[in-house]
C-alpha positions, 0 to 999 in steps of 0.5 A: 409505491412512491414510500417504496420507490423512495425506501429504496433511494435513501437506501442507495444514498446511505450505501454511497455514502458509508462507501469509503473507497470507490473504483473507477473503470475510466481515469477522473472518475469515468465509467463504471464504479465499484465501491469496496468496503472494509476488504475485497480479496479477490475482484474477480468475484466482482466483475472488477478485476483489473479494471479500475483506473481511478479511485476516489478515498473518502477516509482510511488508509487503504492498500491495493494490489495487483493480485488477488489476496492482497498479494503482487505488487501493492500500493497504500493510499490515503484519503484522498482522490486518484484520478490515474493510476498510470503513474503507479503503474496499477491501471487495468490491473488491481485485483485484491484492495482492502482498508488497513486503518492505523498502525497496529490494527489490522484490516478488518477481513482477508490476508496476512495483515500483520502476520510477518516483517513489514517496514512502512514508508512515510512521506514526511517526519514523525510517521506523517503524510503519505504511506508505503507498505513493503509487505514483500522482501524486496522492492528494487526500484521504488520509482515504478511506485509513486514513492521514489526520493519521497521518504522522510520516517519509517518504521519497521515492524520484524526484519532488518531491512537495508535501505538505499539511495539509489535503486537496485541496492546502489548508493548510499546503503544503511542497515535498520532493524525493528522500530521508530524511525521518526527522522532518515539518517541525511545520506538518506532523507527524500532520497530512497530508491529500493529497500529489501529485507536482509536478516529476520532476526539479530544478530546475523548468524550467516551471510545475507542471502540475497537470492533467496528468504531471509534467514 
């Protein structure tokens, strides 16, 4: 019996050690916990939907979203401790989570990562620091994401995007096409507060369709 108990203890320890992201019920890593490995496309199936208030990430880059199947508003997190989701507007709202790996890699399962237009903001020049992935067409106010006025470099996978220094697409605005921007222009360096995709392709054959899906 002691050998069986020891085997179960070792298995539990190995499982915990391999977990790359742990969600906690309360702030400061308190309450119930859920270990996520690879992807959890619908936390409603785990009994942990809209419950998480903090997280610890051992390694990798993760995306957490307020809707199932990686929809709704999503935030990208690097390895580290996150004692509260309140500042991100995600407290008790997370419904899906996945490891997204490095640029160009796909998550281990689920979703349509890389299947559509994306822009990635980086907290430091040269694509270093924290990341914020935009895979929706519009982010009107980055102040609600914890990434306002923090972007120093930019990578665009597809589409043509406009980024502005003020919320709601006001202030200084510039348009960026697909490619790498290891340094942002001075008027947007650590100043981006909003962004939206204005077209799929270049040249623009019509005026931007602000109210619907970009052409």
